[in-house]
C-alpha positions in Angstrom: 64.6 97.0 117.6 67.8 99.1 118.0 70.7 97.8 119.8 73.9 99.6 120.8 77.4 99.0 122.4 78.8 101.2 125.0 81.2 102.4 122.2 78.5 103.6 119.9 77.9 100.7 117.6 74.2 100.7 116.5 72.4 97.8 115.0 68.8 98.1 113.7 66.7 95.2 113.2 63.7 95.1 110.7 62.7 91.7 111.0 59.5 90.9 112.7 55.9 91.9 113.0 53.1 92.5 115.4 52.5 88.7 116.1 55.7 89.0 118.5 53.4 90.9 120.9 52.3 87.9 122.8 52.9 86.6 126.1 55.9 84.6 126.4 57.6 86.0 123.0 60.3 87.8 125.1 61.2 84.6 126.8 61.7 82.7 123.4 63.9 85.7 122.4 66.2 85.4 125.6 66.3 81.6 125.2 67.4 82.1 121.2 70.0 84.6 122.4 71.1 82.2 125.2 71.5 79.4 123.0 73.7 81.3 120.5 76.0 82.4 123.4 76.3 79.0 124.5 77.5 78.1 121.0 80.4 80.5 121.5 79.0 83.7 119.6 80.3 86.9 121.1 77.8 88.8 123.0 76.7 91.6 120.7 76.6 89.5 117.7 74.5 86.8 119.6 72.1 89.6 120.8 71.9 91.1 117.1 71.6 87.6 115.5 69.0 86.5 118.1 66.8 89.8 117.7 67.0 89.2 113.7 66.2 85.4 114.1 63.2 85.9 116.4 61.7 88.6 114.1 62.5 86.4 111.1 60.9 83.5 112.5 57.6 85.6 113.1 57.7 86.6 109.5 58.0 83.1 108.4 54.8 82.1 110.5 53.0 85.2 109.2 54.0 84.5 105.6 53.4 80.9 105.7 50.1 80.5 107.7 48.9 84.2 107.3 48.7 84.5 111.1 49.9 87.6 112.6 47.3 88.6 115.5 47.3 85.6 117.9 50.6 84.2 117.1 51.8 81.8 119.9 55.2 82.0 121.5 55.4 78.4 121.1 55.4 78.7 117.4 58.3 80.9 117.3 60.9 78.7 118.4 60.2 75.7 115.9 60.2 78.5 113.2 63.5 79.9 114.4 65.1 76.2 114.6 63.9 75.8 111.0 65.3 79.0 109.7 68.5 78.6 111.7 69.1 75.3 110.3 68.3 76.1 106.5 70.6 79.1 106.9 73.6 77.3 108.3 
């Protein structure tokens, strides 16, 4: 995922895997970004952190359960919450 600001700052995210290509995954991503915004994190930082966290949560699921194909959107949010809490 590439994200950019109007003034040319570009962030390249490398977390995530094919398991994110599932129904509802984008809804989880927007919820993660929205929750970071609600915590007062600036917009670009929240978007970049949300994209990373979303992908990293999918990586946690893949590495802990060997599930990539058939990952459920409902599995991503708990993994993101766990990851966010251990990194805080």
